[in-house]
C-alpha positions in Angstrom: 68.1 45.3 -36.2 64.9 43.9 -34.6 66.0 40.3 -35.6 69.1 40.7 -33.5 66.9 41.7 -30.5 64.8 38.6 -31.0 67.9 36.5 -31.4 69.3 37.8 -28.1 65.9 37.2 -26.4 66.0 33.6 -27.7 69.2 32.9 -25.8 67.7 34.2 -22.5 64.5 32.2 -22.9 66.5 29.1 -23.8 68.5 29.4 -20.5 65.3 29.7 -18.5 63.8 26.7 -20.4 67.0 24.7 -19.7 66.8 25.4 -15.9 63.1 24.5 -15.8 63.6 21.3 -17.7 66.4 20.0 -15.6 64.6 20.9 -12.3 61.5 19.1 -13.6 63.5 16.0 -14.5 65.3 16.0 -11.2 62.0 16.4 -9.3 60.6 13.2 -11.0 63.8 11.1 -10.4 66.1 12.2 -7.6 64.4 14.9 -5.4 63.8 14.1 -1.8 60.1 14.1 -0.9 60.6 17.0 1.5 62.0 19.2 -1.3 58.6 19.4 -3.1 57.3 22.7 -1.7 60.4 24.8 -2.3 61.0 23.1 -5.7 57.4 24.1 -6.7 58.1 27.6 -5.6 61.4 27.8 -7.5 59.8 26.4 -10.7 56.8 28.6 -10.4 59.0 31.7 -10.1 61.1 30.6 -13.1 58.0 29.8 -15.2 56.6 33.2 -14.4 59.8 34.9 -15.5 59.9 32.9 -18.7 56.3 33.7 -19.6 56.8 37.4 -18.8 59.9 37.7 -21.0 58.3 35.6 -23.8 55.2 37.8 -23.9 56.6 41.3 -23.4 54.6 43.8 -25.5 57.7 45.0 -27.4 58.2 41.5 -28.8 55.2 42.0 -31.1 56.8 45.2 -32.5 60.2 43.4 -32.9 58.6 40.6 -34.9 56.7 43.1 -37.1 59.9 45.0 -37.8 61.9 41.8 -38.4 59.4 40.6 -41.0 60.3 43.7 -43.0 64.1 43.2 -42.7 66.3 41.5 -45.3 66.7 38.0 -43.8 68.0 34.7 -45.1 65.7 31.7 -45.5 66.5 30.3 -42.0 66.0 33.7 -40.3 62.6 34.2 -42.1 61.5 30.7 -40.9 62.7 31.6 -37.4 60.5 34.8 -37.4 57.5 33.0 -38.8 57.7 30.5 -35.9 58.3 33.3 -33.4 55.2 35.0 -34.7 53.2 31.7 -34.3 54.5 31.2 -30.7 53.9 34.8 -29.6 50.3 34.7 -30.9 49.6 31.5 -29.0 51.2 32.7 -25.8 49.4 36.1 -25.8 45.9 35.2 -26.9 44.7 34.1 -23.5 44.2 36.9 -20.9 46.3 36.6 -17.7 43.1 36.5 -15.6 41.8 33.5 -17.6 45.1 31.6 -17.3 45.0 32.1 -13.6 41.4 30.8 -13.4 42.1 27.8 -15.6 45.3 26.9 -13.8 43.5 26.9 -10.4 40.7 24.8 -11.8 43.0 22.4 -13.6 45.2 21.8 -10.5 42.2 21.2 -8.2 40.7 18.9 -10.8 43.9 16.8 -11.1 44.2 16.6 -7.3 40.6 15.4 -7.0 41.1 13.0 -10.0 44.1 11.3 -8.2 41.9 10.7 -5.1 38.5 9.9 -6.7 39.7 7.7 -9.6 41.1 5.3 -7.0 37.6 5.3 -5.4 35.8 4.9 -8.7 33.8 8.0 -7.6 32.4 9.6 -10.8 29.7 11.6 -9.1 32.2 13.2 -6.8 34.5 14.0 -9.7 31.9 15.3 -12.1 31.6 18.9 -10.8 35.3 19.5 -11.1 35.3 18.1 -14.7 32.4 20.2 -15.6 34.3 23.3 -14.5 37.4 22.3 -16.5 35.3 21.6 -19.6 33.6 25.0 -19.3 37.0 26.7 -19.2 38.3 24.6 -22.1 35.3 25.8 -24.2 36.2 29.3 -23.2 39.9 28.7 -24.1 38.9 27.2 -27.5 36.8 30.3 -28.3 39.6 32.7 -27.4 42.2 30.8 -29.3 39.9 30.3 -32.3 39.3 34.1 -32.5 43.1 34.9 -32.3 44.2 32.1 -34.8 41.3 32.2 -37.2 40.6 28.5 -36.7 37.7 26.3 -35.6 37.6 25.9 -31.8 38.9 22.3 -31.7 41.5 23.0 -34.3 42.7 25.9 -32.2 43.3 23.5 -29.3 45.0 20.9 -31.4 47.3 23.6 -32.8 48.9 23.8 -29.4 50.2 20.2 -29.8 50.4 19.6 -33.5 50.8 22.8 -35.6 49.1 22.5 -38.9 46.9 19.5 -38.2 43.2 20.0 -38.7 40.2 17.8 -37.7 38.9 18.0 -41.3 42.1 16.2 -42.5 42.4 13.8 -39.6 38.8 12.6 -39.2 38.6 10.8 -42.6 42.0 9.1 -42.0 40.9 8.0 -38.5 37.5 6.8 -39.9 39.4 4.6 -42.4 41.7 3.2 -39.7 38.7 2.6 -37.4 36.8 0.7 -40.0 39.9 -1.5 -40.7 40.6 -2.2 -37.0 37.1 -3.2 -36.1 37.3 -6.0 -38.7 41.0 -6.8 -38.2 41.1 -7.1 -34.4 39.0 -10.4 -34.3 41.2 -11.7 -37.2 44.4 -10.9 -35.4 43.2 -12.5 -32.2 42.2 -15.7 -34.1 45.6 -15.8 -35.8 47.2 -15.4 -32.4 45.1 -18.2 -30.8 45.9 -20.6 -33.7 49.6 -19.9 -33.4 49.6 -20.4 -29.6 47.7 -23.6 -30.0 50.6 -24.9 -32.1 53.4 -23.3 -30.1 52.3 -22.6 -26.5 53.6 -19.4 -24.9 56.9 -19.8 -23.1 56.6 -18.0 -19.8 59.1 -15.4 -18.7 61.4 -16.8 -15.9 60.3 -13.9 -13.6 63.7 -13.3 -12.2 65.4 -10.3 -13.7 67.6 -8.2 -11.4 67.1 -4.5 -11.9 70.8 -3.7 -12.3 71.1 -6.3 -15.1 68.0 -4.9 -16.8 69.5 -1.4 -16.5 72.7 -2.5 -18.2 70.7 -4.2 -20.9 68.8 -0.9 -21.4 72.0 1.1 -21.6 73.5 -1.3 -24.2 70.3 -1.0 -26.3 70.3 2.8 -26.0 73.9 3.1 -27.2 73.4 0.6 -30.0 70.4 2.4 -31.5 72.2 5.8 -31.5 71.7 7.5 -28.1 74.7 9.6 -27.1 75.5 8.7 -23.5 77.7 11.8 -23.2 74.6 14.0 -23.6 72.0 12.1 -21.6 71.2 9.5 -19.0 68.9 6.7 -17.9 67.1 6.9 -14.5 64.0 5.4 -12.8 60.6 7.2 -12.3 57.0 6.3 -11.5 56.1 6.8 -15.1 58.6 6.6 -18.0 59.4 9.9 -19.7 61.9 11.8 -21.8 62.9 15.2 -20.4 65.8 17.5 -19.9 67.3 19.4 -22.9 68.9 18.4 -26.2 72.4 18.7 -24.7 71.4 16.7 -21.6 68.5 14.4 -22.3 67.0 12.6 -19.3 65.1 9.4 -20.0 63.5 7.1 -17.4 61.9 3.7 -17.2 60.5 1.6 -14.4 61.4 -2.0 -13.7 59.6 -5.3 -12.9 61.8 -8.1 -11.7 59.2 -10.5 -13.2 59.3 -9.0 -16.8 62.3 -7.6 -18.6 60.3 -6.7 -21.7 58.3 -4.0 -19.9 61.3 -1.9 -19.0 63.1 -2.6 -22.2 60.3 -1.5 -24.4 59.9 1.6 -22.2 63.6 2.4 -22.7 63.4 1.9 -26.5 60.3 4.2 -26.7 61.9 7.0 -24.6 65.2 6.6 -26.6 63.2 7.3 -29.7 62.1 10.7 -28.2 65.7 11.3 -27.0 67.2 10.7 -30.5 64.9 13.4 -31.9 66.0 15.8 -29.2 69.7 15.0 -29.4 69.7 15.5 -33.2 67.7 18.8 -33.5 69.6 21.6 -35.3 72.0 23.0 -32.7 72.4 26.3 -34.5 68.6 27.0 -34.0 68.4 25.7 -30.4 67.5 29.1 -29.0 64.7 29.7 -31.5 61.3 28.0 -31.5 62.4 27.0 -35.0 65.0 24.7 -33.4 62.5 22.8 -31.2 60.7 19.5 -31.9 57.8 20.1 -34.2 55.0 18.8 -32.0 53.6 15.9 -30.1 52.6 13.8 -33.1 56.0 14.1 -34.7 57.6 13.3 -31.3 55.4 10.3 -30.9 56.3 9.2 -34.4 60.0 9.2 -33.4 59.5 7.2 -30.2 57.1 4.8 -31.8 59.4 4.3 -34.7 62.1 3.0 -32.3 59.7 1.0 -30.2 57.5 -0.5 -33.0 59.2 -0.3 -36.3 62.5 -1.3 -34.8 62.0 -2.8 -31.3 59.1 -5.1 -32.3 60.6 -6.0 -35.7 61.6 -9.7 -35.9 64.8 -8.6 -37.6 65.8 -6.5 -34.6 65.3 -9.5 -32.3 67.7 -11.6 -34.4 70.4 -9.2 -33.3 68.9 -8.5 -29.8 68.5 -12.0 -28.5 72.3 -12.6 -28.0 72.5 -9.2 -26.3 69.6 -10.2 -23.9 71.3 -13.5 -23.2 74.6 -11.7 -22.4 73.0 -9.3 -19.9 70.3 -11.5 -18.4 71.8 -14.9 -18.8 68.6 -16.2 -20.4 68.5 -17.8 -23.9 65.4 -17.2 -26.1 64.6 -18.4 -29.6 62.9 -16.0 -32.0 59.7 -18.2 -32.0 59.6 -18.0 -28.2 60.1 -14.3 -27.8 57.9 -12.9 -30.6 54.6 -14.0 -29.0 55.5 -11.8 -26.0 56.6 -8.9 -28.2 53.5 -9.1 -30.5 50.8 -10.0 -28.0 47.3 -8.7 -28.8 44.5 -8.4 -26.2 41.3 -6.5 -25.8 41.6 -4.3 -22.7 40.1 -1.3 -20.9 43.3 0.7 -20.3 44.8 2.8 -23.1 48.4 2.9 -21.7 48.5 -0.9 -21.5 47.1 -1.5 -25.0 49.0 -3.2 -27.8 49.7 -2.0 -31.3 46.4 -3.2 -32.8 43.9 -2.0 -30.1 45.6 1.2 -29.0 44.4 3.3 -31.9 40.8 2.5 -31.0 41.3 3.8 -27.5 42.6 7.1 -29.0 39.9 7.4 -31.7 37.2 7.0 -29.0 38.7 9.9 -27.0 39.2 12.0 -30.1 35.5 11.7 -31.1 34.2 12.3 -27.6 36.4 15.4 -26.8 35.3 17.1 -30.1 31.7 16.6 -28.9 32.6 18.0 -25.5 34.4 21.1 -26.9 31.5 21.8 -29.3 28.9 21.5 -26.5 27.1 18.6 -28.2 28.1 16.4 -25.3 28.0 17.3 -21.6 30.4 15.8 -19.0 27.5 14.2 -17.2 26.7 12.1 -20.2 30.3 10.8 -20.7 29.9 7.4 -19.0 27.1 6.4 -21.3 28.8 7.8 -24.4 32.1 6.2 -23.5 30.5 2.8 -22.8 28.7 2.8 -26.2 31.9 3.4 -28.1 33.9 0.9 -26.0 31.3 -1.8 -26.7 31.2 -0.9 -30.4 35.0 -0.7 -30.9 36.5 -3.2 -28.4 33.5 -5.3 -27.3 34.0 -4.2 -23.6 31.7 -2.4 -21.2 32.7 0.3 -18.7 29.2 1.4 -17.7 29.7 0.4 -14.0 33.4 1.2 -14.0 34.2 4.9 -14.7 37.7 4.6 -13.2 38.6 2.4 -16.2 36.3 4.5 -18.5 36.2 8.3 -18.7 38.3 8.8 -15.5 41.3 6.7 -16.6 43.4 9.4 -18.1 44.8 12.6 -16.6 44.4 14.6 -19.9 40.8 15.8 -19.5 41.1 16.6 -15.7 44.3 18.5 -16.7 42.5 20.5 -19.5 44.6 18.9 -22.2 42.0 18.7 -25.0 43.4 18.2 -28.5 46.3 16.1 -27.3 44.9 12.6 -27.8 45.1 12.5 -31.6 48.9 12.8 -31.4 49.4 9.3 -30.1 47.8 7.5 -33.1 48.9 10.1 -35.6 52.4 9.3 -34.3 51.9 5.6 -34.9 50.6 6.2 -38.4 53.4 8.6 -39.2 56.0 6.1 -37.9 54.7 3.4 -40.2 54.6 5.8 -43.2 58.2 6.9 -42.4 59.4 3.2 -42.3 57.7 2.5 -45.6 59.5 5.5 -47.2 62.8 4.6 -45.6 62.6 1.0 -46.9 61.8 2.1 -50.4 65.0 4.1 -50.4 67.0 1.6 -48.3 65.6 -1.9 -49.0 68.2 -3.6 -46.8 66.9 -2.0 -43.6 65.8 -5.3 -42.1 69.1 -6.9 -42.8 70.8 -3.9 -41.1 68.7 -4.4 -38.0 69.5 -8.1 -37.9 73.2 -7.1 -37.7 72.6 -4.4 -35.2 73.5 -1.7 -37.7 71.3 1.4 -37.2 73.5 3.9 -39.2 71.6 4.2 -42.4 68.2 4.1 -40.7 69.3 7.0 -38.4 70.9 8.9 -41.3 67.5 8.9 -43.1 65.6 10.1 -40.0 68.3 12.7 -39.2 68.0 14.2 -42.7 64.2 14.0 -43.1 62.9 14.7 -39.6 65.4 15.6 -36.9 67.4 18.3 -38.7 64.2 20.1 -39.8 63.2 21.2 -36.3 60.0 23.2 -36.5 60.6 24.6 -40.0 57.5 23.0 -41.4 54.0 22.3 -40.1 53.3 18.7 -39.0 51.6 17.7 -42.3 54.2 19.5 -44.4 57.1 17.7 -42.5 55.5 14.3 -43.1 54.9 15.0 -46.8 58.4 16.3 -47.3 59.9 13.2 -45.5 57.8 10.5 -47.2 56.6 12.1 -50.4 52.9 11.8 -49.4 50.3 13.2 -47.0 49.2 11.2 -44.0 47.7 7.9 -45.3 46.2 5.2 -43.1 47.2 2.5 -45.6 50.8 2.4 -44.4 49.8 1.7 -40.8 47.1 -0.8 -41.7 49.5 -2.7 -44.0 52.1 -2.7 -41.2 49.5 -4.2 -38.8 48.3 -6.7 -41.5 51.9 -8.0 -42.1 52.8 -8.3 -38.4 49.6 -9.5 -36.9 47.4 -10.9 -39.7 49.4 -13.9 -41.0 
């Protein structure tokens, strides 16, 4: 049977994916500097083997034959997802992939050097080359998938999401945030005038912070027999579901920075650790996409980790590990601080979506050819002034050069961040409708019922449904900005 051939292939591909994932996690955490060249050679060879095996011509024949075989519901879903993956892997000619990879790598290398020098003019030619290739990729994918060009790019990160559905939701959110941000800042100023900010002591030993992080990870459900915590330049969640590698970075002056990073990455890890094990060798058994993944990490960081109820339980844990006592009134102004800023990755819950919506709007214009890279600084500055009241016209390093996504040809990725935040709020609202005592559970450090809900509705589903279908099945409704805006209003508007 052809399905059996596909099933056997899945096990081989999973083994190669496993090796690449662990090598990649090790490179970012433990590899000696001198090991880079050979590690890159090893990973490149394995990646080539994986791509060659995953795109072999006979696989298309196997999929077509399997679609006609008598399969159960799970197997049919597995074949559908195999078909989607195979189409996406094979719609770009090898010659194009090689050209784009070379341009992307050169662009990223230049970006690292020239962003530090704030040299937009020097970087522009490389970005123009990347954008030209992205437009070419979008056309190729659109033709193969029967989608609009930008939707075809977004499909690589969030299967099923379409700009026609997302744009009105983002427009509603943007309109709310432009009015709400000044209000949230005024509320914060009034609160701090009555209760001045208690400064962090600025003396937090890394080992003590690490022990605190591990305690929090275990408490919220991370299985320490199938994962670990390390240090890296930028926090990430990597590895494989049976061996999830998460990282953070520490500041001895600020324990919240590392702790929130740990909670965020633990959210990703819980999703990976609880994916359906029986489907692990199929695309069906993988995480659905970046928006869903972000919804799981942001659920732990925002819905749980910045929830006042959580801190009623967490403060004694912090005191135990760091030897520093905090009251709820003293810690929450740090946990809920709002500030206008230039940098997306440093933004808070209220301002972050505006950074993403700005990029979402600009990259659609770039892909469609209505905006040229040379005009980005002015277009970026206009939106920054409109949305956040800040100007980047003389500072491209903190404007259109600040992220690696566009230099790396990752167009269609940015929406995932804010979609994830909105989905997390919508999931929390659905969960609390079914389980009204969720806040009381958090105050006791009991995460069982909360995780059971997420395991049933999200984690166990793998990639069985598109991103919009998965959310609607989990919450009973399609994506709705009202859940996120209400979440922000309750937390920052009173």
